[in-house]
Steps between C-alpha positions, in 0.01 A plus 500: 500500500636160372209471256550861391867436428417184303256690277706819473838378376381308191295806402812717524693262278225503238520880501877491466489280193758266351856542622670292233552751224879519498608571139634200309816697428564534873448128556733409215765742623489362853524145371797602287676645803427186699616262231819672386633655817406222746360723771522340843214595725553535873180690575691798641449818307662720762663506835331519835455846646536601862175673593538500877689804633766407753325692777186290449676169546440532875151654494273337756157648430262571213479856629874547446482351151226743399672802657822418315313470168332839553839658571658352186207530255278788622368603157474159337147359457430243771132400469258546211142400426227593250310808615171374638284773348627421152522128560836512329317523165689811390832391638470739793707371789533592864872512574682532829872569503699361791487834681124530439449144624695580816280806557182292462642235735583759764158664470320171569753416771405833659138386510601171664700696757192710573309176569765416761620198304783343698782272398381144445133585433345305214323648195308296240526592131219340298519635148619441146848627413521874438716801583322559830559137602874566492456841668304336784757220526802728526327740739388221732855367515640850552305547824615157620167323447447162333328443163254212473432464125183324385407399148220708353288184467532404867166392648348676798530204740874471431544876539319483833723220627816687395372814669434308820838328517703810408297745709545747213414868538381597153383358169632678189270426208256663258162626622333251263690205653430626849128538432486140376576378855202395705686573823806721442752394764716815494486873428542588130790688345402583142780386270356707216549818702765435762468756781793730577642655811792703631805274488735514799830320429600545865220261600618218274617189687842347443397214271751214509561216259347241731179700542190353342411647159230271363261231622408292195217254553480179306173450317252263656129441534479352848695500824730761644691702237878453509690829480860508380704758694741683269744755639641805326832321461332190356350701214783754452766228488296303246456808280873584508598138431261487203663810351830314482364236263200663328618761252283786629619843386379844604373546144263202538126544514289210630132442421330382819206262456548263795350597838733668749359260759718239324850512650682453169339814359552696822867406537583563134336842520716584804803391294388704197455816706830455681686508171313799357279305257135585433178304557187538288181371664261369236197559728300292250532177308289631214690398183501847342642656816781247537589520133516881511717493810738247346528707185511850647681478834831348396442186708815291539391220737208323665452263794265218404380155596574221248136462400495861382808434283324195356188701426709759317662225294166330429368827362805549279485149357125522445561812290776316311254223413230751404737659248621157384861591575598185692790414266658846535442491876667161541791604276571806713498288815749261342729787402482699823689261735800515265532875531637726772221599733503870402459412130173316559318830541551553126319176414204595719521875459122548481434359843769723652357799318153432639647455848639851468841413356684501835368182662785286641384232744228320690536374856289189547411363840231340709485169314694264272615649168515243220844506330350491149287806577803684638701406192232628260510843664878503501497415129310824444762702688314530830709397799295292745641465850336245724490576871435248772401577853241503772340777705707376795815593305394859417442332245787421258737210566650459154479645150641422159764774452451742212837422345535131596186351359393136512167331430313268735658635818380742765844658501769553759443616858520877542821639651490447876232230478601145589319191377541140600309185411368291790526122505144468369568745216335805658652840421615686813590870498715716729583868467408859585179465299355220718195619694482552875229236527120487507292760683383372839555141388802350681405143405498571126820705536681216679390252232619709203802689638785312667838653584443777247412258219156517339342178370339599170285192445644477147696201375799559275871465438804713421751421225877542505473851355275612784177509299184394682229275357149439635344154509171603659319570824573260785133487601395419140737203467321176408648189664389181328451171682829372357683791667568691179459877509298685237538875463170642369676796341694270263177346375322835475782631281472198271125549469537868420712427193167417336328821389157342550560515876466851641616399848539187711524401865635156588417331830533164670140376505412247767160328490341226708819441695700411190852624428534851354498528121620785282193699399481813283243777528485667159386840382400464133275660241448168320475208745486254209875547459577403860585133448733572210669772704550261794648235268738754349618611844543141622742433215730762656474357852652209690278204585441612860405850380227385265167683529242233591188712501373850434218742576388787278456815707149632424562871562672759283809504723647342810467688828805726519686740725558863399832390345319237288623198698247219517339470843564129539323457837186663360521291184543179700203591719280546191632198308277224652181684403642581156582135438163385633311736270699386196412133541 
C-alpha cells in the first residue's frame, strides 16, 4: 500500500491540473484591500462550535455513542462506498443511513449470538477499510466481544502469533485473503458477505466503559507480539475530546484512505459517526477513483500521514513547473499569508473546485509534519491539523486546534488529557485515554505504565502557552562521546529541505569500536547530488550535528509500515550489507 500511495497521489495531481489560475483582477483587488485597510490576520474565520450533546459528555462506551447517533440522525448518510459491480466508474454509490447501518450491525450481531459468542471473546478483522469493516466492528462490540484489527498486509506468521496469544474465535476477512493462508488458524467469516441472524437484544451483555474494546498489536517481525489493551472508555473519551477541538460538523463528509487497523483512523471515524458526519470509503487508490470521489461526493476532510500530504504537494508543484507558472505560483504564496484564511480559497479556487468545492481540512498524524509543508497547504486555504499520539493513548494526545493554529507544534493536549515532561525530556501522558496495559505482558506493562502515567518514548517540551513540541524518539537519540545529544529528526528535516533528497534516515553509526558518528541514509534518484545536498544541510546545523558520512539506499523506497513510517530496525539490519555492496 505505501508504494501504491506514492504512485497514486502524483498521478491525481497531474489529472487535476494547475491550481494557480486566480484572475489577476482578483489578486490586485485582494492586495488593494490588504494595503489600504490594514487587515490584521488572526487565523480565526469563525467561532468554535459545540458538537458534543450534553447527554454524551458522560458516555462510557462506543456502543452508546453509536446508539445516540442513530437516534439523532436516523436518515442521514453514515457510510458510503463505490458500488463494487460498477467499480465506482459511473458514480454509483452504496449508501447506508444511520438507521440502515444499525440494522446491518444488528443482523451480524445476531449471527454472532447464534455462534454463542460471549462477552470478552476475541475476533480478528484482517481486511482493507470498507463499509463491512465498520459493520463487523460495531457488531462485535455490541455483543461484548473484542476486536483485534490487523493490517491487510499482515504476514501469515504474525497473524498466527496474534491468533495464538489472543485465543481468538474467528477471522473476518475476504475469501481471497483466507485462501492465501497455508494454514488458516481460525474459521472464516466472509467480510464481503457478512452472515446474518436473528438479533436478540435481551441477550446483550451490559458493556461497561472499562470493558475491553480493542486489542491492537504493534507491528513486528520477530518475538512475541505486544497487544495494546484499549477499553470502550479509552476510545469513546478520546473521540469526544477530539470533537471539542477539531471542528467536525454533522455536515462533514470524510474520505477514508487509511486502514481502520490504524487507531487514528478508527478513533476519528468513531468521532465522525458520533456527530452525525458521513464517511466515504475509497476502496481503491486508483487515481481516477479517488479523483471522482473527491469531486462528486462533497468531501470535506481527510485523515492522512504527512508523506501523503508531501506527495500531493510534489504533484502540484511538478505541474506548476510543467506549465512554467513558477512565478505566478510563488506570487500567490507570498500573498496568501497576508489574507484572512477564508479568502485564500479565492486565490486557489481551482484546487478547491477539483476537490469538490467543500473541502475544509486535513488531519495529519503518524509522523512529523514539516512546518513549511503545513504552511503551503494553509496558504491554499486548506486547514491542516497535526495530531500527536500513540496507540497506547487511544491514540490522540494533542492536536493543533482548528481555530488556534500554530506551525511547528503538535498542538495542545486534548481536554482531560494531562502531559508532563520527565527529567530526561520524555513526554508522559495521563488521562482517560491511556490504555489498560499490554495483553498478557505484565513486565512490559509495568515498564511503560506507572501510577496511571504512560511513558511515550518521545522526547519533547511544552511552552508557556501549553503547546507541545517533539524533539524525537528517545531510542533514536544519538549520544556523542563528548556527551552532546543529537536528535536525528532535526538532521533529517534539514536534509529534506533539499528537493534532490526524497527521504532520509539519520543514525549514530559505530564502527570498529570507535565513537558514534552522525550518518545519513539517503533515498535519491540522482546519487551524484548527495555530497552537495549533505553540504547544504550541514550549513544549517550546529557543529555537533554535522553529517559525517552517508549511504545511498539502493532500493526504490525504504521499508515502511502501513502508515508509511520507515521501519528503522529493518533498515538498520539491512544497512551493513548495503554498505558492503556499495564499496
